[in-house]
C-alpha positions in Angstrom: 0.7 29.0 156.8 1.3 32.7 156.7 -1.8 35.0 156.1 -0.4 37.8 153.4 -3.6 39.8 153.8 -4.3 39.5 157.4 -0.3 40.1 158.0 -0.6 43.3 155.8 -4.4 44.1 157.4 -2.1 43.8 161.1 0.5 46.1 160.0 -2.0 48.5 158.5 -3.6 48.5 162.1 -0.6 48.4 164.3 0.6 51.4 162.2 -2.3 53.7 161.6 -4.4 53.5 164.7 -3.1 53.0 168.1 -6.3 53.9 169.7 -8.3 50.8 167.2 -5.2 48.6 167.6 -5.9 48.6 171.2 -9.8 48.6 171.7 -9.3 45.5 168.6 -7.6 43.2 171.1 -10.8 43.2 172.9 -12.6 41.5 170.5 -12.9 37.5 170.2 -10.2 36.4 167.5 -13.3 36.3 164.6 -14.4 39.8 165.0 -10.6 41.0 165.8 -9.6 39.5 162.4 -12.6 40.6 160.4 -12.1 43.7 162.2 -8.6 44.2 161.1 -9.3 43.3 157.8 -12.2 45.7 157.3 -9.7 48.4 158.9 -6.9 47.7 156.6 -9.1 48.5 153.3 -10.9 51.8 155.2 -6.8 52.7 155.5 -5.6 52.6 152.5 -8.4 54.4 150.7 -8.1 57.0 153.0 -4.2 57.3 152.4 -4.8 56.7 148.8 -6.9 59.6 148.7 -4.6 61.8 151.2 -1.6 60.6 149.6 -0.4 59.4 152.7 1.4 55.9 153.8 -0.6 54.9 157.1 -1.8 58.1 157.6 1.6 59.7 157.7 4.0 61.8 155.5 3.3 61.8 151.7 2.9 58.7 149.1 3.0 59.3 145.6 0.1 56.9 144.5 -0.1 58.3 141.0 -2.9 60.6 139.4 -5.2 63.4 140.8 -7.1 62.5 143.2 -10.4 62.5 141.3 -8.7 59.9 139.1 -7.4 58.1 142.3 -10.8 57.8 143.8 -12.3 56.7 140.6 -9.2 53.7 140.8 -10.6 53.4 144.3 -14.3 53.0 143.2 -13.3 50.5 140.6 -11.3 48.2 142.3 -13.9 48.3 145.2 -16.5 47.2 143.3 -14.2 44.4 142.2 -13.2 43.1 145.6 -17.2 43.4 146.6 -17.8 41.0 143.4 -15.3 38.6 144.5 -13.1 39.2 142.3 -10.2 41.6 144.3 -6.7 42.4 142.6 -3.4 41.9 144.2 -3.7 45.0 146.9 -4.3 43.0 150.0 -6.6 45.8 150.9 -9.2 45.0 148.7 -8.5 41.3 149.1 -9.2 42.2 153.2 -12.7 44.0 151.9 -14.0 40.8 150.0 -12.9 39.0 152.7 -15.4 40.7 154.9 -18.1 41.2 152.3 -18.0 37.2 152.0 -17.8 36.2 155.0 -20.2 38.7 156.9 -22.9 39.4 153.7 -22.1 43.2 154.0 -24.3 45.1 151.9 -22.2 46.5 149.2 -23.6 50.2 149.8 -22.2 50.8 152.8 -18.5 50.5 151.4 -20.2 53.2 148.7 -21.1 55.1 151.0 -17.4 55.5 152.5 -16.3 56.3 149.0 -18.7 59.0 148.8 -17.1 60.8 151.9 -14.2 60.7 149.9 -15.7 62.1 146.9 -17.2 64.9 149.5 -13.2 65.8 150.6 -12.2 65.4 146.8 -14.4 67.8 145.3 -14.1 70.6 148.5 -17.6 70.9 148.8 -18.3 73.2 151.6 -20.2 72.6 155.0 -23.1 74.6 155.4 -25.0 73.9 158.7 -25.1 70.8 161.1 -27.2 68.8 159.0 -24.4 69.2 156.0 -21.8 68.6 158.4 -23.9 65.3 160.1 -24.9 63.9 156.3 -20.3 64.5 155.9 -19.6 62.3 159.4 -21.8 59.6 158.3 -20.2 59.3 155.1 -16.4 59.3 156.6 -17.0 57.5 159.5 -20.9 56.5 160.5 -21.1 54.1 158.1 -17.7 52.5 158.9 -19.8 52.2 162.5 -22.1 50.6 160.4 -19.9 48.3 158.7 -18.5 47.4 162.0 -21.4 46.5 163.5 -22.3 43.8 160.7 -18.6 42.6 161.4 -20.0 41.8 165.1 -22.7 40.3 163.7 -25.4 42.6 164.0 -27.6 42.2 160.9 -28.0 44.3 158.2 -31.8 44.2 158.7 -31.8 45.4 162.2 -31.4 49.3 161.2 -32.6 50.3 165.1 -28.7 49.0 166.0 -27.3 50.1 162.9 -28.0 53.6 163.4 -26.4 53.5 167.1 -23.5 51.8 165.3 -23.5 55.4 163.1 -24.1 57.1 166.0 -20.6 56.2 167.3 -19.3 56.7 164.4 -20.5 60.3 163.9 -19.3 60.8 167.4 -15.9 60.0 166.4 -15.5 62.0 163.6 -17.2 65.0 165.9 -14.3 64.5 167.9 -11.9 64.4 165.4 -12.6 67.5 163.6 -12.5 69.1 166.6 -9.0 67.9 167.3 -7.7 69.0 163.6 -9.2 72.4 163.3 -5.5 74.1 163.2 -4.2 70.9 161.1 -7.3 70.8 158.7 -6.8 74.8 158.1 -3.3 74.3 157.3 -4.5 71.7 154.4 -6.9 74.6 153.1 -10.0 72.1 155.1 -12.5 73.3 157.3 -15.4 71.2 158.4 -16.9 73.4 160.9 -20.3 74.5 159.8 -20.3 77.7 158.0 -23.4 78.9 159.9 -22.0 78.1 163.4 -19.1 80.3 161.8 -21.1 83.1 161.1 -22.8 83.1 164.5 -19.3 84.0 165.6 -18.5 86.5 163.5 -16.0 83.8 161.9 -16.1 82.6 157.9 -14.2 79.3 156.7 -10.7 79.8 155.3 -10.3 83.0 157.7 -11.6 81.3 161.0 -7.7 80.9 162.3 -7.4 84.0 163.5 -5.7 84.2 166.5 -7.2 87.8 167.8 -10.4 85.2 167.4 -9.6 82.0 169.1 -12.2 82.4 171.9 -14.8 82.6 169.3 -13.2 79.9 167.4 -13.0 77.7 170.4 -17.0 78.2 171.5 -17.8 76.7 167.9 -15.0 73.9 168.4 -17.0 73.2 171.5 -20.1 72.6 170.0 -18.7 70.4 167.7 -18.0 68.5 171.1 -21.3 68.6 172.6 -22.7 67.2 169.8 -20.3 64.6 170.1 -21.3 63.5 173.5 -25.0 63.7 172.2 -24.5 60.9 169.5 -21.7 59.3 172.0 -25.0 58.8 174.4 -27.3 57.6 171.8 -24.8 54.6 170.8 -24.7 53.2 174.2 -28.2 51.9 173.4 -26.7 49.4 171.0 -24.6 48.1 173.5 -27.0 45.1 174.8 -27.2 43.6 171.6 -23.4 43.0 171.5 -21.9 40.3 173.1 -20.2 41.0 176.3 -16.1 41.1 174.5 -17.8 43.5 172.0 -19.2 45.8 173.9 -16.2 46.4 176.0 -14.3 47.2 172.9 -16.8 49.7 171.6 -17.0 51.3 175.0 -13.1 51.3 175.3 -13.1 53.4 171.8 -16.1 55.4 172.6 -14.5 56.7 176.1 -10.7 57.0 174.1 -12.2 59.0 171.1 -14.6 61.1 173.6 -11.6 62.0 175.7 -10.1 63.9 172.7 -12.9 66.1 172.3 -13.3 67.1 175.8 -9.4 67.6 176.2 -10.0 70.4 173.6 -13.3 71.9 175.1 -11.9 72.0 178.6 -8.1 73.2 177.3 -9.8 76.8 176.0 -8.5 78.7 173.0 -4.8 77.6 173.5 -5.7 74.0 172.9 -6.9 74.7 169.3 -2.7 75.2 168.6 -1.9 72.0 170.0 -3.0 68.5 169.0 -4.9 66.8 171.5 -3.9 63.0 171.8 -4.5 60.0 174.8 -1.5 59.1 176.2 -1.1 55.2 176.6 -1.8 55.0 180.0 -5.2 57.2 180.0 -6.2 55.0 176.8 -4.9 51.6 179.3 -7.4 53.0 182.2 -10.4 53.4 180.1 -9.9 49.9 179.0 -9.9 49.0 182.4 -12.9 51.2 183.3 -14.9 50.0 180.5 -15.3 46.4 182.1 -17.4 46.6 184.5 -19.7 49.7 182.2 -19.9 47.1 179.4 -21.4 44.9 181.8 -23.8 47.0 183.6 -25.0 48.5 180.4 -25.7 45.5 178.7 -28.0 44.6 181.7 -29.4 47.5 182.7 -29.1 49.6 179.7 -28.4 52.8 179.2 -29.1 56.1 181.6 -29.8 58.3 178.8 -33.2 58.5 177.3 -33.6 55.6 174.3 -35.6 58.0 172.5 -33.4 59.2 169.3 -36.0 62.0 168.2 -33.8 64.9 166.8 -31.0 63.0 165.7 -29.6 62.7 162.0 -30.3 59.0 161.2 -29.1 57.7 157.7 -31.4 56.2 154.7 -31.2 52.4 155.6 -32.4 50.2 152.6 
């Protein structure tokens, strides 16, 4: 019998993120279904806030961004209480929460990240940047870890999952600097920009693109620190889960590294990983995941100096 909620979720992941869709295929069937359902809710919330459909074009969801956020909060709370409405994305969240014991706070953490965008809160420094990245991506990493079977009480492992989400978002910001500026957004810390004689809103000056590239390269350097830390969570996962996570880490990490390697000119062209590159990342991740799980990551296990969520 057809499952309309899962079918809608599969459509969302298939059209909304080819990279995530590819990595999710490496999961065992139960984890893949739950990851797909969770993605559908995250994708829907993102679309509603940005007035898009599956991350593209324009879509009229009705109301102001603040009104749409309030609606998302209400429907999310209903879903977490087991009373999801007709929208498949909320039914998907309800199913994931019921099957995994997902703490409600992490879903609310993501909505708090959307609130930061709706309110247009400026990012002053590195701490503010990492706080934002947690609320729009790090908490998703935490939820994904729980989907993969990590206990909500395993805070050490969840911190590594958050680290990977932070790395993903830092690379996304590096890739999207020009697109964000065109939409009137800037996620680069004002403190970092000031150190290069730049300021938010005027940072795209073509005559100072070399300075902006240095700021963006700092983002990628920071992303690599969190990516390296995240690898220490792999031994807690099963083989196929570790393979999927490491594949995604390499795919997203390559985006930032392309921007850093490309110099100032790379800021004008959206960096992408081609299908062949994604498949190669998946192939190379298999033996690396096996080795990392058994021998441990080659980087120091200490998280001293890294931003950490306040776990309940």
